C-alpha positions in Angstrom: 0.1 -0.3 0.0 2.7 2.0 0.6 4.0 2.0 -2.1 0.8 2.6 -4.3 1.1 5.7 -2.6 4.4 7.1 -2.9 3.5 6.5 -7.3 0.5 8.1 -6.7 2.2 11.5 -5.3 5.1 10.7 -8.0 2.3 11.1 -10.8 0.2 14.0 -8.9 4.3 16.2 -9.2 5.3 14.9 -12.3 1.2 15.5 -14.0 1.5 19.4 -11.8 4.9 19.8 -12.8 3.4 19.2 -16.6 0.5 21.8 -16.0 2.9 24.6 -14.4 5.1 24.6 -17.6 1.9 24.8 -19.5 0.5 27.2 -17.9 3.7 29.7 -17.5 4.8 28.7 -21.6 0.9 30.9 -21.6 1.4 33.5 -19.8 4.9 34.3 -21.8 3.1 34.5 -24.6 1.0 36.2 -23.8 3.2 38.9 -22.4 5.2 39.0 -25.5 1.8 39.7 -27.7 1.0 42.7 -25.3 4.5 43.9 -25.5 4.2 43.0 -29.6 0.5 45.2 -29.7 2.2 48.1 -27.4 5.3 48.5 -30.0 2.7 48.9 -32.8 1.0 51.3 -31.1 3.6 53.5 -30.3 4.7 53.5 -33.2 1.4 54.3 -35.1 1.3 57.3 -32.4 4.7 58.0 -33.7 3.6 58.3 -37.3 0.7 59.8 -36.6 3.0 63.0 -34.5 5.3 63.5 -37.1 2.0 63.5 -40.2 1.0 66.7 -37.8 3.9 68.3 -37.1 5.0 68.2 -41.2 1.0 69.3 -41.4 1.8 72.2 -39.4 4.9 73.1 -40.8 3.6 72.9 -44.5 0.5 75.2 -43.3 3.1 77.6 -41.4 4.9 78.0 -44.5 2.6 78.9 -47.3 1.3 81.3 -44.3 4.0 83.4 -44.4 
């Protein structure tokens, strides 16, 4: 009986370790996706700001 309980414990530890690895992997993937999206948004904001600056400069030149 004791050997069976020990084997059950080992199998349980292996399963929990596997589930933990899957969870950590999923969280890591989610984090990288979030960072990639944030970088894309920052890039788009910079692009829009640059375009606005160009438009403002052109407007200033045309009224001068």
